[in-house]
py3Dmol code that shows the C-alpha trace and the ligand (Angstrom):
import py3Dmol

protein = """\
ATOM      1  CA  MET A   1      72.364 102.004  97.519  1.00  0.00           C
ATOM      2  CA  ARG A   2      73.765 100.105 100.544  1.00  0.00           C
ATOM      3  CA  ALA A   3      77.469 100.226 101.417  1.00  0.00           C
ATOM      4  CA  LEU A   4      79.816  99.310 104.267  1.00  0.00           C
ATOM      5  CA  ARG A   5      81.403 102.726 104.539  1.00  0.00           C
ATOM      6  CA  ILE A   6      84.546 103.698 106.478  1.00  0.00           C
ATOM      7  CA  ILE A   7      83.707 106.834 108.395  1.00  0.00           C
ATOM      8  CA  ASP A   8      85.536 108.920 111.008  1.00  0.00           C
ATOM      9  CA  THR A   9      84.207 108.328 114.527  1.00  0.00           C
ATOM     10  CA  ASP A  10      85.397 109.570 117.936  1.00  0.00           C
ATOM     11  CA  ASP A  11      87.352 106.287 118.205  1.00  0.00           C
ATOM     12  CA  GLY A  12      88.968 106.682 114.776  1.00  0.00           C
ATOM     13  CA  PRO A  13      87.985 105.274 111.362  1.00  0.00           C
ATOM     14  CA  ARG A  14      85.336 102.495 111.518  1.00  0.00           C
ATOM     15  CA  GLY A  15      83.206 100.569 109.007  1.00  0.00           C
ATOM     16  CA  ARG A  16      79.434 101.164 109.173  1.00  0.00           C
ATOM     17  CA  ILE A  17      76.628  99.843 106.966  1.00  0.00           C
ATOM     18  CA  THR A  18      74.837 102.841 105.555  1.00  0.00           C
ATOM     19  CA  GLU A  19      72.751 104.112 102.645  1.00  0.00           C
ATOM     20  CA  MET A  20      74.369 106.428 100.105  1.00  0.00           C
ATOM     21  CA  ASP A  21      73.654 107.963  96.729  1.00  0.00           C
ATOM     22  CA  GLN A  22      75.286 106.378  93.666  1.00  0.00           C
ATOM     23  CA  ALA A  23      76.319 109.863  92.525  1.00  0.00           C
ATOM     24  CA  GLU A  24      78.675 110.077  95.547  1.00  0.00           C
ATOM     25  CA  LEU A  25      80.795 107.118  94.343  1.00  0.00           C
ATOM     26  CA  THR A  26      84.403 107.846  93.378  1.00  0.00           C
ATOM     27  CA  ALA A  27      84.881 108.411  89.644  1.00  0.00           C
ATOM     28  CA  GLY A  28      85.301 105.854  86.871  1.00  0.00           C
ATOM     29  CA  GLU A  29      83.999 104.682  83.525  1.00  0.00           C
ATOM     30  CA  VAL A  30      82.585 101.327  84.628  1.00  0.00           C
ATOM     31  CA  VAL A  31      79.752 100.770  87.118  1.00  0.00           C
ATOM     32  CA  ILE A  32      79.597  97.228  88.508  1.00  0.00           C
ATOM     33  CA  ALA A  33      76.610  95.684  90.299  1.00  0.00           C
ATOM     34  CA  ALA A  34      78.554  93.908  93.048  1.00  0.00           C
ATOM     35  CA  ARG A  35      77.758  90.228  93.718  1.00  0.00           C
ATOM     36  CA  TYR A  36      80.625  89.040  95.931  1.00  0.00           C
ATOM     37  CA  SER A  37      83.572  90.495  97.810  1.00  0.00           C
ATOM     38  CA  SER A  38      85.920  88.799 100.278  1.00  0.00           C
ATOM     39  CA  LEU A  39      87.823  89.631 103.445  1.00  0.00           C
ATOM     40  CA  ASN A  40      91.579  90.119 103.393  1.00  0.00           C
ATOM     41  CA  TYR A  41      93.860  91.269 106.216  1.00  0.00           C
ATOM     42  CA  LYS A  42      93.727  94.786 104.770  1.00  0.00           C
ATOM     43  CA  ASP A  43      89.909  94.768 104.892  1.00  0.00           C
ATOM     44  CA  ALA A  44      90.007  93.765 108.547  1.00  0.00           C
ATOM     45  CA  LEU A  45      92.415  96.618 109.358  1.00  0.00           C
ATOM     46  CA  ALA A  46      90.214  99.121 107.500  1.00  0.00           C
ATOM     47  CA  ILE A  47      86.871  98.014 108.955  1.00  0.00           C
ATOM     48  CA  THR A  48      87.961  97.578 112.579  1.00  0.00           C
ATOM     49  CA  GLY A  49      90.122 100.706 112.523  1.00  0.00           C
ATOM     50  CA  ALA A  50      93.186  98.647 113.553  1.00  0.00           C
ATOM     51  CA  GLY A  51      95.040 100.199 110.614  1.00  0.00           C
ATOM     52  CA  LYS A  52      94.498 103.336 108.556  1.00  0.00           C
ATOM     53  CA  ILE A  53      93.773 101.903 105.126  1.00  0.00           C
ATOM     54  CA  ALA A  54      91.147 104.371 103.836  1.00  0.00           C
ATOM     55  CA  ARG A  55      93.199 107.465 103.057  1.00  0.00           C
ATOM     56  CA  LYS A  56      90.076 109.556 102.462  1.00  0.00           C
ATOM     57  CA  ARG A  57      86.815 109.213 104.352  1.00  0.00           C
ATOM     58  CA  PRO A  58      84.020 108.473 104.051  1.00  0.00           C
ATOM     59  CA  LEU A  59      84.993 105.663 101.669  1.00  0.00           C
ATOM     60  CA  ASN A  60      83.408 102.288 100.931  1.00  0.00           C
ATOM     61  CA  ALA A  61      85.319  99.277 102.298  1.00  0.00           C
ATOM     62  CA  GLY A  62      86.287  96.150 100.367  1.00  0.00           C
ATOM     63  CA  ILE A  63      89.522  95.791  98.372  1.00  0.00           C
ATOM     64  CA  ASP A  64      87.999  93.138  96.070  1.00  0.00           C
ATOM     65  CA  VAL A  65      84.794  92.801  94.082  1.00  0.00           C
ATOM     66  CA  ALA A  66      83.214  90.537  91.476  1.00  0.00           C
ATOM     67  CA  GLY A  67      79.972  91.390  89.749  1.00  0.00           C
ATOM     68  CA  VAL A  68      78.179  92.322  86.561  1.00  0.00           C
ATOM     69  CA  VAL A  69      78.745  95.500  84.537  1.00  0.00           C
ATOM     70  CA  ARG A  70      75.744  97.816  84.939  1.00  0.00           C
ATOM     71  CA  SER A  71      77.056 100.554  82.603  1.00  0.00           C
ATOM     72  CA  SER A  72      80.314 101.368  80.848  1.00  0.00           C
ATOM     73  CA  GLU A  73      81.751 104.377  79.055  1.00  0.00           C
ATOM     74  CA  ASP A  74      84.702 102.264  77.876  1.00  0.00           C
ATOM     75  CA  GLY A  75      84.524 100.047  74.780  1.00  0.00           C
ATOM     76  CA  ARG A  76      86.260  97.113  76.515  1.00  0.00           C
ATOM     77  CA  PHE A  77      83.279  96.442  78.822  1.00  0.00           C
ATOM     78  CA  HIS A  78      79.522  96.186  78.215  1.00  0.00           C
ATOM     79  CA  PRO A  79      76.416  95.859  80.408  1.00  0.00           C
ATOM     80  CA  GLY A  80      75.980  92.253  81.469  1.00  0.00           C
ATOM     81  CA  ASP A  81      79.725  91.374  81.403  1.00  0.00           C
ATOM     82  CA  ASP A  82      81.016  89.388  84.382  1.00  0.00           C
ATOM     83  CA  VAL A  83      84.055  91.200  85.792  1.00  0.00           C
ATOM     84  CA  LEU A  84      86.309  91.429  88.835  1.00  0.00           C
ATOM     85  CA  VAL A  85      88.556  94.014  90.476  1.00  0.00           C
ATOM     86  CA  THR A  86      91.247  93.248  93.063  1.00  0.00           C
ATOM     87  CA  GLY A  87      93.307  95.995  94.683  1.00  0.00           C
ATOM     88  CA  TRP A  88      93.621  99.141  92.574  1.00  0.00           C
ATOM     89  CA  GLN A  89      93.265 101.344  95.685  1.00  0.00           C
ATOM     90  CA  LEU A  90      89.740 100.087  96.400  1.00  0.00           C
ATOM     91  CA  SER A  91      89.018 101.027 100.022  1.00  0.00           C
ATOM     92  CA  GLU A  92      92.178 103.208 100.032  1.00  0.00           C
ATOM     93  CA  THR A  93      91.363 106.120  97.707  1.00  0.00           C
ATOM     94  CA  ARG A  94      88.490 104.559  95.701  1.00  0.00           C
ATOM     95  CA  ASP A  95      85.123 103.322  96.933  1.00  0.00           C
ATOM     96  CA  GLY A  96      85.410  99.573  97.437  1.00  0.00           C
ATOM     97  CA  GLY A  97      83.555  96.332  96.861  1.00  0.00           C
ATOM     98  CA  LEU A  98      81.422  95.980 100.012  1.00  0.00           C
ATOM     99  CA  ALA A  99      78.598  97.939  98.390  1.00  0.00           C
ATOM    100  CA  ASP A 100      75.692  97.399  96.006  1.00  0.00           C
ATOM    101  CA  LEU A 101      77.490  99.334  93.271  1.00  0.00           C
ATOM    102  CA  VAL A 102      81.168  99.971  92.525  1.00  0.00           C
ATOM    103  CA  ARG A 103      82.398 102.605  90.048  1.00  0.00           C
ATOM    104  CA  VAL A 104      86.002 102.285  88.824  1.00  0.00           C
ATOM    105  CA  PRO A 105      88.245 103.316  85.931  1.00  0.00           C
ATOM    106  CA  ALA A 106      88.146 100.710  83.149  1.00  0.00           C
ATOM    107  CA  ASP A 107      91.902 100.031  83.495  1.00  0.00           C
ATOM    108  CA  CYS A 108      91.223  98.473  86.918  1.00  0.00           C
ATOM    109  CA  VAL A 109      88.674  95.960  85.583  1.00  0.00           C
ATOM    110  CA  THR A 110      89.443  92.351  84.619  1.00  0.00           C
ATOM    111  CA  ALA A 111      86.996  90.308  82.538  1.00  0.00           C
ATOM    112  CA  LEU A 112      86.063  87.161  84.468  1.00  0.00           C
ATOM    113  CA  PRO A 113      88.170  84.451  82.805  1.00  0.00           C
ATOM    114  CA  PRO A 114      86.408  81.330  81.473  1.00  0.00           C
ATOM    115  CA  GLY A 115      86.681  78.615  84.122  1.00  0.00           C
ATOM    116  CA  LEU A 116      85.818  80.821  87.102  1.00  0.00           C
ATOM    117  CA  THR A 117      82.458  81.796  88.586  1.00  0.00           C
ATOM    118  CA  LEU A 118      81.982  85.146  90.324  1.00  0.00           C
ATOM    119  CA  TRP A 119      82.004  83.340  93.687  1.00  0.00           C
ATOM    120  CA  GLU A 120      85.247  81.512  92.829  1.00  0.00           C
ATOM    121  CA  ALA A 121      86.870  84.777  91.730  1.00  0.00           C
ATOM    122  CA  MET A 122      86.206  86.225  95.179  1.00  0.00           C
ATOM    123  CA  ALA A 123      87.063  83.005  97.008  1.00  0.00           C
ATOM    124  CA  LEU A 124      90.478  83.625  95.428  1.00  0.00           C
ATOM    125  CA  GLY A 125      90.384  87.452  95.572  1.00  0.00           C
ATOM    126  CA  THR A 126      93.525  89.403  96.395  1.00  0.00           C
ATOM    127  CA  ALA A 127      94.901  86.469  98.412  1.00  0.00           C
ATOM    128  CA  GLY A 128      94.663  84.008  95.516  1.00  0.00           C
ATOM    129  CA  PHE A 129      95.863  86.579  93.008  1.00  0.00           C
ATOM    130  CA  THR A 130      98.880  87.385  95.195  1.00  0.00           C
ATOM    131  CA  ALA A 131      99.799  83.700  95.519  1.00  0.00           C
ATOM    132  CA  GLY A 132      99.425  83.278  91.734  1.00  0.00           C
ATOM    133  CA  LEU A 133     101.479  86.409  91.072  1.00  0.00           C
ATOM    134  CA  ALA A 134     104.243  85.204  93.400  1.00  0.00           C
ATOM    135  CA  ILE A 135     104.411  81.837  91.622  1.00  0.00           C
ATOM    136  CA  SER A 136     104.462  83.617  88.259  1.00  0.00           C
ATOM    137  CA  ARG A 137     107.408  85.794  89.412  1.00  0.00           C
ATOM    138  CA  LEU A 138     109.294  82.751  90.756  1.00  0.00           C
ATOM    139  CA  ARG A 139     108.867  80.867  87.481  1.00  0.00           C
ATOM    140  CA  ASP A 140     109.847  83.915  85.411  1.00  0.00           C
ATOM    141  CA  ASN A 141     113.122  83.854  87.341  1.00  0.00           C
ATOM    142  CA  PHE A 142     113.741  80.200  86.443  1.00  0.00           C
ATOM    143  CA  GLN A 143     112.510  78.595  89.679  1.00  0.00           C
ATOM    144  CA  THR A 144     112.065  74.868  89.072  1.00  0.00           C
ATOM    145  CA  PRO A 145     110.760  72.088  91.326  1.00  0.00           C
ATOM    146  CA  GLU A 146     114.173  70.378  91.000  1.00  0.00           C
ATOM    147  CA  ALA A 147     115.859  73.283  92.860  1.00  0.00           C
ATOM    148  CA  GLY A 148     114.262  72.121  96.090  1.00  0.00           C
ATOM    149  CA  PRO A 149     111.289  72.700  98.410  1.00  0.00           C
ATOM    150  CA  ILE A 150     109.589  76.109  98.611  1.00  0.00           C
ATOM    151  CA  LEU A 151     108.996  77.681 102.029  1.00  0.00           C
ATOM    152  CA  VAL A 152     105.572  79.316 102.513  1.00  0.00           C
ATOM    153  CA  THR A 153     105.324  81.487 105.620  1.00  0.00           C
ATOM    154  CA  GLY A 154     102.082  82.719 107.187  1.00  0.00           C
ATOM    155  CA  ALA A 155     100.937  79.324 105.956  1.00  0.00           C
ATOM    156  CA  SER A 156      97.492  79.229 107.539  1.00  0.00           C
ATOM    157  CA  GLY A 157      96.566  82.680 106.206  1.00  0.00           C
ATOM    158  CA  GLY A 158      94.735  83.318 102.963  1.00  0.00           C
ATOM    159  CA  VAL A 159      97.781  83.858 100.753  1.00  0.00           C
ATOM    160  CA  GLY A 160      99.678  81.035 102.467  1.00  0.00           C
ATOM    161  CA  MET A 161      96.994  78.379 101.999  1.00  0.00           C
ATOM    162  CA  PHE A 162      96.565  79.252  98.332  1.00  0.00           C
ATOM    163  CA  ALA A 163     100.333  79.339  97.765  1.00  0.00           C
ATOM    164  CA  ILE A 164     100.707  75.846  99.253  1.00  0.00           C
ATOM    165  CA  GLN A 165      97.972  74.323  97.159  1.00  0.00           C
ATOM    166  CA  MET A 166      99.008  76.093  93.946  1.00  0.00           C
ATOM    167  CA  LEU A 167     102.703  75.219  94.380  1.00  0.00           C
ATOM    168  CA  ALA A 168     101.784  71.563  94.952  1.00  0.00           C
ATOM    169  CA  GLN A 169      99.569  71.565  91.849  1.00  0.00           C
ATOM    170  CA  ALA A 170     102.441  73.118  89.843  1.00  0.00           C
ATOM    171  CA  GLY A 171     104.754  70.244  90.845  1.00  0.00           C
ATOM    172  CA  PHE A 172     106.707  72.042  93.591  1.00  0.00           C
ATOM    173  CA  SER A 173     107.223  70.701  97.104  1.00  0.00           C
ATOM    174  CA  PRO A 174     105.848  73.316  99.541  1.00  0.00           C
ATOM    175  CA  VAL A 175     107.012  73.524 103.156  1.00  0.00           C
ATOM    176  CA  ALA A 176     104.441  75.273 105.361  1.00  0.00           C
ATOM    177  CA  VAL A 177     105.879  77.649 107.970  1.00  0.00           C
ATOM    178  CA  THR A 178     103.315  78.374 110.686  1.00  0.00           C
ATOM    179  CA  ARG A 179     103.194  79.459 114.318  1.00  0.00           C
ATOM    180  CA  ARG A 180     100.362  76.921 114.693  1.00  0.00           C
ATOM    181  CA  VAL A 181     102.144  73.663 113.776  1.00  0.00           C
ATOM    182  CA  GLU A 182      99.958  71.552 116.088  1.00  0.00           C
ATOM    183  CA  ALA A 183      96.615  73.140 115.290  1.00  0.00           C
ATOM    184  CA  GLN A 184      97.087  73.663 111.537  1.00  0.00           C
ATOM    185  CA  GLY A 185      99.651  71.009 110.563  1.00  0.00           C
ATOM    186  CA  LYS A 186      97.179  68.347 109.421  1.00  0.00           C
ATOM    187  CA  ALA A 187      95.108  70.785 107.358  1.00  0.00           C
ATOM    188  CA  LEU A 188      98.230  72.240 105.734  1.00  0.00           C
ATOM    189  CA  ARG A 189      99.457  68.774 104.748  1.00  0.00           C
ATOM    190  CA  GLU A 190      96.037  68.051 103.255  1.00  0.00           C
ATOM    191  CA  LEU A 191      96.434  71.165 101.122  1.00  0.00           C
ATOM    192  CA  GLY A 192      99.713  69.841  99.738  1.00  0.00           C
ATOM    193  CA  ALA A 193     102.462  70.798 102.211  1.00  0.00           C
ATOM    194  CA  ASN A 194     105.203  68.157 102.291  1.00  0.00           C
ATOM    195  CA  ASP A 195     106.446  69.392 105.646  1.00  0.00           C
ATOM    196  CA  VAL A 196     105.189  71.767 108.346  1.00  0.00           C
ATOM    197  CA  ILE A 197     107.677  73.738 110.448  1.00  0.00           C
ATOM    198  CA  ALA A 198     107.632  76.703 112.845  1.00  0.00           C
ATOM    199  CA  PRO A 199     109.247  80.087 112.073  1.00  0.00           C
ATOM    200  CA  ASP A 200     111.797  79.368 114.859  1.00  0.00           C
ATOM    201  CA  ASP A 201     113.037  76.334 112.908  1.00  0.00           C
ATOM    202  CA  LEU A 202     114.515  78.784 110.378  1.00  0.00           C
ATOM    203  CA  ASP A 203     116.551  80.654 113.042  1.00  0.00           C
ATOM    204  CA  LEU A 204     120.197  81.085 111.990  1.00  0.00           C
ATOM    205  CA  ALA A 205     121.262  82.435 115.400  1.00  0.00           C
ATOM    206  CA  GLY A 206     122.774  85.577 113.861  1.00  0.00           C
ATOM    207  CA  LYS A 207     124.751  83.829 111.087  1.00  0.00           C
ATOM    208  CA  PRO A 208     124.317  85.334 107.591  1.00  0.00           C
ATOM    209  CA  LEU A 209     124.334  81.948 105.853  1.00  0.00           C
ATOM    210  CA  GLY A 210     123.197  78.462 106.761  1.00  0.00           C
ATOM    211  CA  LYS A 211     122.872  75.218 104.799  1.00  0.00           C
ATOM    212  CA  GLU A 212     121.272  75.450 101.342  1.00  0.00           C
ATOM    213  CA  LEU A 213     118.070  73.663 102.295  1.00  0.00           C
ATOM    214  CA  TYR A 214     115.317  75.297 100.221  1.00  0.00           C
ATOM    215  CA  GLY A 215     114.809  76.062  96.544  1.00  0.00           C
ATOM    216  CA  GLY A 216     112.923  79.276  97.262  1.00  0.00           C
ATOM    217  CA  ALA A 217     110.199  80.887  99.345  1.00  0.00           C
ATOM    218  CA  ILE A 218     106.974  82.872  99.356  1.00  0.00           C
ATOM    219  CA  ASP A 219     107.170  85.061 102.448  1.00  0.00           C
ATOM    220  CA  ALA A 220     104.264  86.804 104.168  1.00  0.00           C
ATOM    221  CA  LEU A 221     106.191  87.768 107.312  1.00  0.00           C
ATOM    222  CA  GLY A 222     109.209  89.981 106.587  1.00  0.00           C
ATOM    223  CA  GLY A 223     111.467  90.814 109.559  1.00  0.00           C
ATOM    224  CA  GLN A 224     113.950  88.327 111.008  1.00  0.00           C
ATOM    225  CA  VAL A 225     112.257  85.268 109.505  1.00  0.00           C
ATOM    226  CA  LEU A 226     112.808  86.635 106.003  1.00  0.00           C
ATOM    227  CA  ALA A 227     116.449  87.446 106.800  1.00  0.00           C
ATOM    228  CA  ASP A 228     117.017  83.914 108.130  1.00  0.00           C
ATOM    229  CA  MET A 229     115.339  82.211 105.212  1.00  0.00           C
ATOM    230  CA  LEU A 230     117.440  84.140 102.671  1.00  0.00           C
ATOM    231  CA  GLY A 231     120.502  82.446 104.169  1.00  0.00           C
ATOM    232  CA  GLN A 232     119.083  78.959 103.524  1.00  0.00           C
ATOM    233  CA  ILE A 233     118.111  79.231  99.855  1.00  0.00           C
ATOM    234  CA  VAL A 234     120.040  77.279  97.200  1.00  0.00           C
ATOM    235  CA  GLN A 235     122.163  78.822  94.439  1.00  0.00           C
ATOM    236  CA  PHE A 236     119.987  81.029  92.188  1.00  0.00           C
ATOM    237  CA  GLY A 237     116.861  80.357  94.210  1.00  0.00           C
ATOM    238  CA  ASN A 238     114.190  83.024  94.613  1.00  0.00           C
ATOM    239  CA  VAL A 239     112.280  84.500  97.531  1.00  0.00           C
ATOM    240  CA  ALA A 240     109.015  86.330  96.751  1.00  0.00           C
ATOM    241  CA  ALA A 241     108.317  88.945  99.443  1.00  0.00           C
ATOM    242  CA  ILE A 242     104.567  89.450  99.754  1.00  0.00           C
ATOM    243  CA  GLY A 243     103.899  90.620 103.304  1.00  0.00           C
ATOM    244  CA  LEU A 244     105.005  92.060 106.610  1.00  0.00           C
ATOM    245  CA  ALA A 245     102.917  90.149 109.150  1.00  0.00           C
ATOM    246  CA  ALA A 246     105.995  89.911 111.438  1.00  0.00           C
ATOM    247  CA  GLY A 247     107.381  93.356 110.633  1.00  0.00           C
ATOM    248  CA  PRO A 248     108.458  95.736 107.866  1.00  0.00           C
ATOM    249  CA  LYS A 249     112.202  95.751 108.685  1.00  0.00           C
ATOM    250  CA  LEU A 250     114.697  93.582 106.852  1.00  0.00           C
ATOM    251  CA  GLU A 251     118.146  93.386 108.425  1.00  0.00           C
ATOM    252  CA  THR A 252     120.307  91.061 106.395  1.00  0.00           C
ATOM    253  CA  THR A 253     123.653  90.917 104.617  1.00  0.00           C
ATOM    254  CA  VAL A 254     124.438  90.792 100.913  1.00  0.00           C
ATOM    255  CA  MET A 255     125.936  87.285 101.361  1.00  0.00           C
ATOM    256  CA  PRO A 256     122.926  85.303 100.003  1.00  0.00           C
ATOM    257  CA  PHE A 257     122.813  87.591  96.986  1.00  0.00           C
ATOM    258  CA  ILE A 258     126.497  87.685  96.030  1.00  0.00           C
ATOM    259  CA  LEU A 259     127.642  84.239  97.177  1.00  0.00           C
ATOM    260  CA  ARG A 260     124.565  82.254  96.152  1.00  0.00           C
ATOM    261  CA  GLY A 261     122.888  84.430  93.513  1.00  0.00           C
ATOM    262  CA  VAL A 262     119.650  84.402  95.489  1.00  0.00           C
ATOM    263  CA  SER A 263     116.983  86.859  94.237  1.00  0.00           C
ATOM    264  CA  LEU A 264     114.500  88.723  96.399  1.00  0.00           C
ATOM    265  CA  LEU A 265     111.414  89.382  94.264  1.00  0.00           C
ATOM    266  CA  GLY A 266     108.914  92.076  95.224  1.00  0.00           C
ATOM    267  CA  ILE A 267     105.213  91.293  94.898  1.00  0.00           C
ATOM    268  CA  ASN A 268     102.701  94.117  94.587  1.00  0.00           C
ATOM    269  CA  SER A 269      99.250  92.821  93.744  1.00  0.00           C
ATOM    270  CA  VAL A 270      97.562  96.208  94.048  1.00  0.00           C
ATOM    271  CA  GLU A 271      98.602  97.817  90.792  1.00  0.00           C
ATOM    272  CA  CYS A 272      99.449  94.912  88.552  1.00  0.00           C
ATOM    273  CA  LEU A 273      99.074  95.993  84.932  1.00  0.00           C
ATOM    274  CA  ALA A 274      96.803  94.203  82.486  1.00  0.00           C
ATOM    275  CA  PRO A 275      99.207  91.873  80.607  1.00  0.00           C
ATOM    276  CA  ARG A 276     100.521  90.137  83.751  1.00  0.00           C
ATOM    277  CA  ARG A 277      97.195  90.462  85.591  1.00  0.00           C
ATOM    278  CA  ASP A 278      95.268  88.750  82.792  1.00  0.00           C
ATOM    279  CA  ALA A 279      97.924  86.038  82.514  1.00  0.00           C
ATOM    280  CA  VAL A 280      97.779  85.313  86.262  1.00  0.00           C
ATOM    281  CA  TRP A 281      93.959  85.230  86.303  1.00  0.00           C
ATOM    282  CA  SER A 282      93.946  82.775  83.357  1.00  0.00           C
ATOM    283  CA  GLU A 283      96.262  80.517  85.329  1.00  0.00           C
ATOM    284  CA  LEU A 284      94.049  80.880  88.407  1.00  0.00           C
ATOM    285  CA  ALA A 285      91.115  79.747  86.267  1.00  0.00           C
ATOM    286  CA  GLY A 286      93.145  76.844  84.861  1.00  0.00           C
ATOM    287  CA  ALA A 287      96.144  74.876  86.111  1.00  0.00           C
ATOM    288  CA  LEU A 288      96.587  76.865  89.338  1.00  0.00           C
ATOM    289  CA  LYS A 289      92.877  76.838  90.317  1.00  0.00           C
ATOM    290  CA  PRO A 290      93.011  75.339  93.795  1.00  0.00           C
ATOM    291  CA  ALA A 291      91.406  71.903  93.838  1.00  0.00           C
ATOM    292  CA  GLN A 292      90.196  72.600  97.374  1.00  0.00           C
ATOM    293  CA  LEU A 293      88.971  76.150  96.749  1.00  0.00           C
ATOM    294  CA  GLU A 294      85.673  75.537  98.567  1.00  0.00           C
ATOM    295  CA  HIS A 295      87.541  74.041 101.506  1.00  0.00           C
ATOM    296  CA  ILE A 296      89.870  77.055 101.807  1.00  0.00           C
ATOM    297  CA  ALA A 297      87.024  79.569 101.297  1.00  0.00           C
ATOM    298  CA  HIS A 298      85.011  77.796 103.963  1.00  0.00           C
ATOM    299  CA  GLU A 299      82.328  80.413 104.592  1.00  0.00           C
ATOM    300  CA  THR A 300      80.113  82.834 102.679  1.00  0.00           C
ATOM    301  CA  ILE A 301      78.585  85.513 104.863  1.00  0.00           C
ATOM    302  CA  GLY A 302      76.187  88.441 104.477  1.00  0.00           C
ATOM    303  CA  MET A 303      77.050  92.105 105.013  1.00  0.00           C
ATOM    304  CA  ASN A 304      75.896  92.093 108.646  1.00  0.00           C
ATOM    305  CA  ASP A 305      78.472  89.412 109.584  1.00  0.00           C
ATOM    306  CA  VAL A 306      81.491  91.254 108.172  1.00  0.00           C
ATOM    307  CA  HIS A 307      82.454  92.980 111.439  1.00  0.00           C
ATOM    308  CA  ALA A 308      82.695  89.760 113.459  1.00  0.00           C
ATOM    309  CA  VAL A 309      84.988  88.104 110.902  1.00  0.00           C
ATOM    310  CA  CYS A 310      87.173  91.228 110.692  1.00  0.00           C
ATOM    311  CA  ASP A 311      87.576  91.170 114.487  1.00  0.00           C
ATOM    312  CA  ALA A 312      88.723  87.533 114.293  1.00  0.00           C
ATOM    313  CA  ILE A 313      91.218  88.310 111.510  1.00  0.00           C
ATOM    314  CA  VAL A 314      92.770  91.162 113.502  1.00  0.00           C
ATOM    315  CA  ALA A 315      92.901  88.945 116.608  1.00  0.00           C
ATOM    316  CA  GLY A 316      94.810  86.278 114.602  1.00  0.00           C
ATOM    317  CA  GLU A 317      91.988  83.775 115.205  1.00  0.00           C
ATOM    318  CA  HIS A 318      90.874  83.352 111.617  1.00  0.00           C
ATOM    319  CA  SER A 319      92.088  80.897 109.020  1.00  0.00           C
ATOM    320  CA  GLY A 320      91.311  80.398 105.340  1.00  0.00           C
ATOM    321  CA  ARG A 321      89.053  82.715 103.366  1.00  0.00           C
ATOM    322  CA  THR A 322      85.675  84.341 103.898  1.00  0.00           C
ATOM    323  CA  VAL A 323      83.551  85.362 100.903  1.00  0.00           C
ATOM    324  CA  VAL A 324      80.932  88.098 101.335  1.00  0.00           C
ATOM    325  CA  ASP A 325      77.638  87.870  99.433  1.00  0.00           C
ATOM    326  CA  VAL A 326      77.122  91.595  99.001  1.00  0.00           C
ATOM    327  CA  THR A 327      73.432  91.124  98.154  1.00  0.00           C
ATOM    328  CA  ARG A 328      72.709  89.440 101.518  1.00  0.00           C
TER     329      ARG A 328
END
"""
ligand_1 = """\
48
NAP
N 102.126 92.272 98.426
C 100.839 92.233 98.193
O 100.358 92.682 97.160
C 99.943 91.608 99.224
C 98.704 91.081 98.859
C 97.954 90.428 99.851
C 98.428 90.345 101.145
N 99.615 90.919 101.456
C 100.181 90.827 102.818
O 100.530 89.464 102.994
C 100.345 89.089 104.350
C 99.408 87.895 104.410
O 98.136 88.264 103.920
P 96.861 87.312 104.175
O 95.697 87.944 103.499
O 97.226 85.902 103.885
O 96.720 87.523 105.752
P 96.127 86.536 106.837
O 95.075 85.678 106.225
O 95.807 87.361 108.012
O 97.394 85.580 107.151
C 98.596 86.037 107.685
C 99.256 84.850 108.384
O 100.550 85.278 108.854
C 100.825 84.674 110.094
N 101.021 85.759 111.080
C 100.148 86.732 111.416
N 100.670 87.545 112.332
C 101.926 87.110 112.582
C 102.975 87.530 113.417
N 102.854 88.595 114.207
N 104.123 86.837 113.402
C 104.273 85.772 112.610
N 103.293 85.309 111.796
C 102.140 85.978 111.774
C 99.643 83.812 110.442
O 99.920 82.511 109.953
P 100.292 81.316 110.953
O 99.325 81.427 112.099
O 100.131 80.116 110.111
O 101.700 81.547 111.377
C 98.511 84.394 109.623
O 97.524 83.445 109.318
C 99.825 90.340 105.063
O 100.947 91.010 105.609
C 99.218 91.149 103.933
O 99.199 92.520 104.231
C 100.371 91.541 100.525
"""
view = py3Dmol.view(width=600, height=400)
view.addModel(protein, "pdb")
view.setStyle({"model": 0}, {"cartoon": {"style": "trace"}})
view.addModel(ligand_1, "xyz")
view.setStyle({"model": 1}, {"stick": {}})
view.zoomTo()
view.show()
């Protein structure tokens, strides 16, 4: 079988297309014939070696996969079933989705929900699932459109674009926060953003609290931007923390929490257990399915083109989503 495998080289871990034996795959009850995967920031770090994602090597790359069950030792899945896996340590400790075959424990597998094709599932992938999960967490904590606009940082990235479109479809008023206001502003408005601002526009100049301008936020950046946005959320608003593109540190005060009842909600898409995972995927196949999914996932590439796209993602020159046809 063919796989894009992370191996140790003299320059550190790197992804290489190679042949391997199915028997070498990491353990599990379900073997999936992969059809599509997609490229997330984490994939780019793993494949270029810009970040150490694969904690054992060699290990197949690809944190997401959609395909057809080839064999199953678990009663929940049968040969011929369309399924998907996002996260679950694929490409970290388990062989991932950029390979002809993927073998995983049955608990990691989600049946493809009605309303999604295998390609659409990977056009969404971890990015779409994370945006859906963040919206689900906000709503569970009583976030309503009436509370005010929702900030979406890292807006032109995969999670950001999906979050904007899904929030707009769910009746919220998204505000895109991007470093590329000029270059990406028009496209972000077309996705549903009601306003487009730069991260600097949220600067509170060291003050713990500013005006209550926003109902909530979905934040991909962390660092100072997250601290500043917490001070501008309305009473009982929610901020879903999904990423650390600007940094892992959070230096803030308790003021937004104790004076305004603001909640900071953690989002971990990697090990989301079945009840919530299934609920989010049903929403992604229904009301939250992005109307412009094919516009956001603007390219489908073969295995040989994966490296070039990963380089662009690491260089910050990529926008939207790239699907990989694993059979090409
Ligand atoms: N919690 C989870 O389970 C989970 C799941 C998926 C992803 N994530 C994390 O969420 C973040 C976004 O993921 P993604 O797949 O959407 O990544 P992506 O496609 O690479 O997008 C990240 C976006 O963040 C902005 N950005 C990048 N570097 C920045 C910097 N140094 N300072 C400020 N802004 C920067 C850029 O948007 P602009 O150019 O528009 O500013 C970029 O498009 C990543 O940190 C990723 O690791 C977490």
